[in-house]
N, C-alpha and C positions, 0 to 999 in steps of 0.2 A: 610677584611680577604681574603687571597688568596685561590683559589680552585685548587687542584691537583686532577687528576683522577687516581684511583688505578686499573690499567689494563695494559695488553700488547696487547690488541686487536686493531690493526691499524684502522679498520673501525670505531670502537667506538671513538677512539681518534680523527680521522679526523672530524667526525660529531660533537663532542662536541667542538673541537677547532674552528669550524666555527661559534659558538655562540659568540665568543669573551670573554667567561667567564672562559676559561681554562688558568691557569697560569703555570702549570707544570704537570708532570706525575711521579707516583711512580710504580715500578715494583718489583717483587721478582722472584726467580727461579721457584716457583710453577706457577705463572701467565704466565711466558714466556713458560714454558713447555706445557701449554694448546694450544699454537699457533702451535706447531709442527715444528717450525722453529729453526734455529740456534740462540743461545743466542745473540752473538755479532751482528748478522745481524738485529735482532729485535730491539736492543737498538739503533743501528745506524739509522734505519728507523724512529723510534719514534723521535729521536733528530732532524731529518730533517723536521718533521711535526710541532713540538712544540718548539718554541724558548726558553721557560723557562726551569728551572731545570728538568732533567730526572734522577730519582734515579735508579741506577743499582747496584744490590747487589753482593758482593763477596761471594764465596762459601767455602773458606778455613777457618780454625779455628786458625791457628798459624800466628803470626805477619809477619814473612818474606814472607810467601805465600800470605797472605792478601794484603800486600803492593805491591807485584808484580802484583797481579790481579787488584788491584785498579789503578795502573799506566797504565795497559793495557786498562782498561775501560776508563780512563780519556783521552786516546789518540783517542778514537772514535769520540768525538765531544767536543766542548768547553762547552756545557751545560750539560754534564754528571755530575751527583752528585753521588759519590761513596757511597754506603750504606754498613755500617759495623755494626756488632752486639755490644751491650753494654756489652762487656767483657774487661778484662785487655788487651788482644791482640788487640781487636777492637779499644780501646782507644789509644793504641800505634800507630796503623795504622792511626787513625784519626789525631793525632798530626803530624805525618810525612807527610801525604797527604796535610793537611791544610797548613803546612809550605811550601809546593811546589806550593800553589795557587789553589789546587783542592777543589771544594765544597764537603763536606762530610755530609751524613745523618746518624746519629747514631740511630739505630733502636732497637726495643724490649726493650723499656724503661718502667719500671713498678714502679718506685719510684722517689721521688724528689731528693733523694741522688744521684741516678744514673744520673739524669738530670744535677745536679751540675757538676759532673765529665765530662759529655759530653761538657758542656760549657767551662770548664777549658781546655779541650783537643782541643778546637778551632773548634768544629762542626759548620757547617752552619745551620743544622737542628737537632733537637732531636725529635724522634717519640714515644710519649707515646701512648699505646694501650688501649683506653678507653673501647671498647667492650669486650675485653678479661678480663679486671678487673671486669666489670659488671657480666660476666659469672661466676665468682667465688665469687659473692656477695660482692665485694669491689667497692665503687663508683668511677668509672673511671674519671668522671668530677671533682671530688675533687682533683685528681692528677693534672689535668690541672690548677685548681685554685692555687695550691701550687707552681707549677713550674713558672707560670706567675708572681706570687707575688715575688718569690725569684729572678728571673731574673731582675725584675724592680729595685731591690736594688743595682745592680752592673752595672755601665756604661760600664765596660770592657767586659761584657758578650754580645756577638753579635749573639748568637745562637737563631734561630727562633723556636718557639714551633709548631710542625707539628702534629696535632691530627690525629692519625691513628686508625684502627679498628673501623671505624664509621659504625654504624648499621642502623641509621635512621635520619631524618631531625632534630629531637630535639637535638641530639648530636651536630649537626652543629651550631644550634642557640645558645645553651648554651655555647659552646666553644667560639663562637664569643663574647657573652656577657662577658665572662671571660677575653677576650683580647688575645686569641691564634692567632698566626700570619697566620697559614695555616691549612686547613683541607684537607686530602686526602680521596676522596670518591669513592666507587664503582660506576660505571655508573648508576646503578639502583637508588641509593640514590641521586645522583646528579639530575637525572630527577624528582625525587619526590619533589624536592624543587620548581619546576615550578607549581605543581598542587595544586589546592584548589577547593573544590566542588562549592563554591560560585562564583569563577571565571568562571568555566564551565557553571554554571546556568546563570550568567549574560551575558556571550558571546552568549549563545543560544537565549536569549531574544532579545538582540540587533540585531542579524542576522535575527530573525523572523520578527521584526518590520521593518527592512531595506528592506527585500524582498517584503513587501507589497507596498512599494513606487514605485517599478518598475524602480528604478534608478540604475545607475552604475557610480562609480567614474571614470572609464576609458572611459565613454562616450557612452557606448552601452546600449540602453534601454532594459529592460527585464520585464517580469511579465505582470500584468494587462494592463498597459498603452501601452506597445508594442503590445499587442494583439488587443486593441481597435483601434490603428492606422492602423493595417493590415486590 
C-alpha cells in the first residue's frame, strides 16, 4: 500500500518525506488556506519536495473552467495530480485531462457506482471518503471492499483506490487488508502507525539494560566501568 500525507504544511511534508515512507501528497483548498500562502506557490513547493503524485484541487464547478484550472495546475510540475469532484462536469474534465496525459484524482466518492464512473473516465485515482461515511452511520470500509472487488473484474480499469478521510490506524490496516492501493493520511494518523505501548516498553527495558554495561557502540565508555577506571 502506498502512503500519501493529507496536508499542505511544508515542514510536516519534509519531515515525513525523510522517513522514506511517503509516496505522495494530497491537498485541498482548505488545507492550503491554512498555510497563508498563495495556492500555486504551495503546490509548486510541495512538488519540489515529493517526487510522487501531488493532488491539487480545482475550485470551479463547470467543465470549461475546471479544465482551464486543471491545465494550469498541470503546468506547475510533472507530478501534479489534478483533483476534480465526482460530478458530471468533474468526470468530463477527468476524461479530457487524462486524454492529455495528466494524472487525475476524482474526489468525494461515496458509492461504488460513482467509482465505476471515475474508472471509465480514466481517473488515475478515485478517493472514497471512509470517515465521512462512518460519520453518518454507513460503513466506509464496506465501500472500499466493493470498489476493490469491482475494479478487479476489469483489466481495463487502471484507477487506483485512494482511501481518504482516514481517521485512525484501523482504517489504514483494514483498507490494506481489502487491497486498496493508497491511503492518504493526516500527519497525526501517519505518526500513530509507528507507536505501540509494547514497543515503547521493550525499548525502555533494552536501554536500561544497556546502560548498566557501561559500553558504547561508538567506542566511548560510560557509566560504572568508566567511573571505575577514572
